[in-house]
LOKOLSE-880654 format. One record per residue (C-alpha): x, y, z; residue number from 1. Coordinates in steps of 0.25 Angstrom, whole numbers, plus 5000, padded with zeros to 4 digits. Layout:
% residues N
((X,Y,Z),NUM)
...
This chain:
% residues 321
((4968,5085,5047),1)
((4968,5077,5059),2)
((4963,5060,5063),3)
((4970,5056,5050),4)
((4975,5042,5055),5)
((4961,5040,5061),6)
((4954,5045,5047),7)
((4963,5035,5041),8)
((4960,5023,5050),9)
((4945,5025,5049),10)
((4946,5026,5034),11)
((4955,5014,5034),12)
((4942,5007,5044),13)
((4930,5014,5039),14)
((4928,5020,5052),15)
((4922,5034,5047),16)
((4934,5043,5045),17)
((4933,5059,5044),18)
((4938,5059,5030),19)
((4944,5048,5018),20)
((4959,5048,5022),21)
((4970,5052,5011),22)
((4985,5048,5011),23)
((4995,5057,5002),24)
((5008,5051,4996),25)
((5015,5065,5000),26)
((5007,5075,5008),27)
((5009,5066,5021),28)
((5004,5079,5028),29)
((4989,5078,5021),30)
((4989,5063,5023),31)
((4981,5054,5032),32)
((4989,5042,5029),33)
((5005,5041,5029),34)
((5012,5030,5023),35)
((5025,5026,5030),36)
((5035,5017,5024),37)
((5040,5005,5034),38)
((5049,4997,5024),39)
((5061,5003,5017),40)
((5060,5000,5002),41)
((5069,5010,4998),42)
((5082,5010,5005),43)
((5097,5012,4999),44)
((5102,5024,4994),45)
((5093,5024,4981),46)
((5081,5018,4989),47)
((5081,5006,4981),48)
((5081,4997,4992),49)
((5072,4989,4999),50)
((5074,4984,5012),51)
((5068,4972,5008),52)
((5082,4971,5001),53)
((5077,4971,4985),54)
((5081,4985,4978),55)
((5072,4992,4969),56)
((5076,4991,4953),57)
((5066,5005,4952),58)
((5062,5011,4964),59)
((5047,5013,4969),60)
((5040,5025,4967),61)
((5029,5029,4974),62)
((5018,5021,4967),63)
((5029,5013,4957),64)
((5035,5001,4963),65)
((5048,5000,4956),66)
((5056,4987,4954),67)
((5064,4979,4965),68)
((5075,4968,4963),69)
((5072,4955,4971),70)
((5081,4949,4979),71)
((5074,4934,4984),72)
((5077,4926,4971),73)
((5076,4912,4979),74)
((5071,4905,4990),75)
((5085,4907,4996),76)
((5085,4922,4994),77)
((5073,4921,5002),78)
((5079,4914,5014),79)
((5091,4923,5015),80)
((5082,4936,5012),81)
((5081,4944,5024),82)
((5068,4954,5025),83)
((5069,4966,5031),84)
((5070,4969,5046),85)
((5055,4973,5051),86)
((5062,4983,5062),87)
((5073,4988,5054),88)
((5079,5003,5060),89)
((5072,5015,5052),90)
((5060,5008,5048),91)
((5048,5016,5054),92)
((5057,5029,5054),93)
((5048,5035,5042),94)
((5037,5033,5051),95)
((5041,5042,5064),96)
((5045,5052,5051),97)
((5032,5053,5047),98)
((5023,5052,5060),99)
((5032,5063,5066),100)
((5028,5073,5054),101)
((5014,5069,5052),102)
((5009,5065,5067),103)
((5001,5052,5072),104)
((4988,5055,5063),105)
((4991,5048,5050),106)
((4987,5035,5046),107)
((5001,5029,5044),108)
((5005,5017,5035),109)
((5017,5009,5037),110)
((5021,5005,5023),111)
((5028,4994,5019),112)
((5030,5000,5006),113)
((5030,4988,4999),114)
((5026,4975,5005),115)
((5021,4959,5005),116)
((5019,4954,4991),117)
((5028,4965,4986),118)
((5040,4963,4993),119)
((5040,4949,4990),120)
((5038,4950,4976),121)
((5050,4960,4976),122)
((5060,4952,4985),123)
((5057,4942,4975),124)
((5053,4948,4964),125)
((5039,4951,4958),126)
((5039,4941,4945),127)
((5045,4929,4954),128)
((5037,4932,4966),129)
((5022,4931,4957),130)
((5028,4918,4950),131)
((5031,4912,4962),132)
((5018,4914,4971),133)
((5015,4903,4961),134)
((5029,4893,4958),135)
((5034,4895,4972),136)
((5025,4900,4982),137)
((5031,4895,4994),138)
((5045,4906,4990),139)
((5034,4918,4986),140)
((5028,4916,5000),141)
((5041,4915,5008),142)
((5045,4929,5001),143)
((5030,4934,5006),144)
((5031,4927,5019),145)
((5045,4934,5022),146)
((5039,4949,5017),147)
((5028,4946,5025),148)
((5034,4943,5038),149)
((5042,4956,5037),150)
((5028,4963,5036),151)
((5024,4955,5047),152)
((5034,4959,5056),153)
((5033,4973,5052),154)
((5019,4977,5056),155)
((5023,4977,5072),156)
((5032,4987,5069),157)
((5025,4995,5061),158)
((5013,4995,5070),159)
((5022,5000,5083),160)
((5026,5011,5074),161)
((5011,5015,5073),162)
((5006,5016,5060),163)
((4992,5013,5055),164)
((4993,5005,5045),165)
((5004,4996,5035),166)
((5005,4998,5020),167)
((5007,4986,5012),168)
((5010,4987,4998),169)
((5008,4974,4987),170)
((5004,4978,4974),171)
((4994,4966,4970),172)
((4988,4971,4957),173)
((4994,4972,4941),174)
((4985,4982,4933),175)
((4976,4970,4930),176)
((4975,4961,4941),177)
((4982,4955,4953),178)
((4996,4953,4952),179)
((4993,4938,4958),180)
((4979,4930,4958),181)
((4969,4933,4971),182)
((4970,4918,4973),183)
((4985,4919,4975),184)
((4984,4932,4984),185)
((4974,4926,4991),186)
((4981,4913,4994),187)
((4997,4919,4997),188)
((4997,4933,4999),189)
((4983,4938,5008),190)
((4984,4927,5019),191)
((4999,4934,5020),192)
((4992,4950,5020),193)
((4981,4946,5029),194)
((4991,4940,5041),195)
((4999,4953,5039),196)
((4987,4963,5039),197)
((4982,4957,5052),198)
((4994,4960,5058),199)
((4994,4973,5054),200)
((4979,4974,5060),201)
((4984,4968,5072),202)
((4993,4980,5076),203)
((4979,4989,5072),204)
((4985,4993,5061),205)
((4979,4994,5045),206)
((4983,4988,5032),207)
((4987,4997,5020),208)
((4989,4989,5007),209)
((4992,4995,4994),210)
((4992,4987,4980),211)
((4992,4991,4965),212)
((4986,4986,4953),213)
((4974,4979,4950),214)
((4971,4973,4965),215)
((4955,4971,4965),216)
((4956,4956,4966),217)
((4962,4956,4979),218)
((4956,4969,4987),219)
((4947,4958,4993),220)
((4959,4951,4999),221)
((4966,4965,5001),222)
((4956,4966,5010),223)
((4954,4951,5016),224)
((4970,4951,5020),225)
((4966,4965,5030),226)
((4971,4977,5020),227)
((4964,4989,5028),228)
((4969,5001,5016),229)
((4970,4995,5002),230)
((4977,5004,4994),231)
((4974,5002,4980),232)
((4985,5008,4969),233)
((4977,5008,4957),234)
((4962,5010,4963),235)
((4958,5012,4949),236)
((4964,5000,4943),237)
((4954,4991,4952),238)
((4941,5001,4950),239)
((4940,5011,4961),240)
((4925,5007,4961),241)
((4926,4993,4961),242)
((4935,4993,4973),243)
((4928,5000,4981),244)
((4916,4994,4978),245)
((4920,4982,4982),246)
((4930,4985,4993),247)
((4925,4999,4999),248)
((4923,4997,5013),249)
((4932,4984,5014),250)
((4946,4989,5014),251)
((4950,5006,5015),252)
((4957,5009,5001),253)
((4967,5020,4999),254)
((4967,5021,4985),255)
((4977,5034,4976),256)
((4972,5038,4963),257)
((4977,5027,4954),258)
((4992,5030,4951),259)
((4992,5022,4937),260)
((4979,5026,4931),261)
((4971,5040,4938),262)
((4983,5044,4945),263)
((4991,5048,4934),264)
((4982,5049,4921),265)
((4971,5053,4928),266)
((4965,5067,4927),267)
((4959,5076,4938),268)
((4946,5071,4936),269)
((4948,5057,4935),270)
((4956,5058,4948),271)
((4945,5062,4955),272)
((4936,5053,4950),273)
((4946,5042,4955),274)
((4948,5048,4969),275)
((4933,5048,4970),276)
((4931,5035,4966),277)
((4939,5030,4977),278)
((4929,5040,4987),279)
((4918,5034,4980),280)
((4920,5019,4980),281)
((4931,5015,4990),282)
((4928,5023,5003),283)
((4917,5021,5013),284)
((4914,5036,5018),285)
((4926,5041,5020),286)
((4932,5027,5024),287)
((4939,5016,5016),288)
((4948,5025,5008),289)
((4960,5033,5009),290)
((4965,5041,4996),291)
((4980,5039,4992),292)
((4985,5052,4986),293)
((4997,5048,4978),294)
((5006,5062,4977),295)
((5017,5056,4968),296)
((5008,5053,4956),297)
((5018,5060,4948),298)
((5028,5048,4950),299)
((5019,5038,4942),300)
((5017,5048,4931),301)
((5004,5058,4936),302)
((5005,5072,4934),303)
((5006,5084,4945),304)
((4992,5087,4943),305)
((4987,5072,4944),306)
((4994,5071,4957),307)
((4987,5083,4961),308)
((4973,5078,4956),309)
((4975,5067,4965),310)
((4977,5074,4978),311)
((4967,5083,4974),312)
((4956,5071,4970),313)
((4960,5064,4984),314)
((4959,5078,4992),315)
((4945,5080,4986),316)
((4938,5067,4986),317)
((4944,5065,5000),318)
((4939,5078,5006),319)
((4951,5084,5008),320)
((4948,5097,5001),321)
């Protein structure tokens, strides 16, 4: 299939793509979009060291984040802390390898793996960080600004490599609500994201933003801060039809089959119905929707049959068969 990169760009910017793109997590040869990690989160002999300095107490899987041991316990720790070096040797080696293997005609995302809020909360410890957003805003914002400063310095280097987008991952939802109030998000986080994403757009790249949980109340703010591609990790939790009716045409969605419900408990018919609901309500013709074909669902409890049904559903509904 030719013109994969152009098709994704057209889908993202509502410019009459030839087909609805698909992104595969294993079968890169079939994928229109390829994610390449540009932060080193799993270093060391056992892969449990982050370049940010914290260690994973329980390693992440592809779809579930592990626990990290915080390293910033005080303001004095923050003063002594040195963030990663944006131009560290080897940072972009995997990108050169992917391009050599799959060529230029893919839409490449520079994947930060984890970003902004998530990194800040892992450095401090999630419970303490959330409390201090209310009790010691200056301290929590100092950590956040240090992380955003690193990411801002990384953007020109990413652009120079020739990436098409930068991928962020911050989980802002629990199962029944957002993690913090919309007012606090708007006051503290939105301006920082907006400033950073403007830098990315200034280099001609798109912003890909992953988030999990119930985040419906934040979607309008995600769009306001400049997200081009919004990956809702749990689309059915937020209501696929509700999300589409409110925001289709305002942002390009990148959606998987919900990997805590339908993807691990659904029948073939339910899996197909969920993918069709995405196409019916979140796309604008063939634009505004990218299908995420997650191919390691057995790690979360899905059967091999359910994993195969997910691939079948996307390829059928998106016109690949």
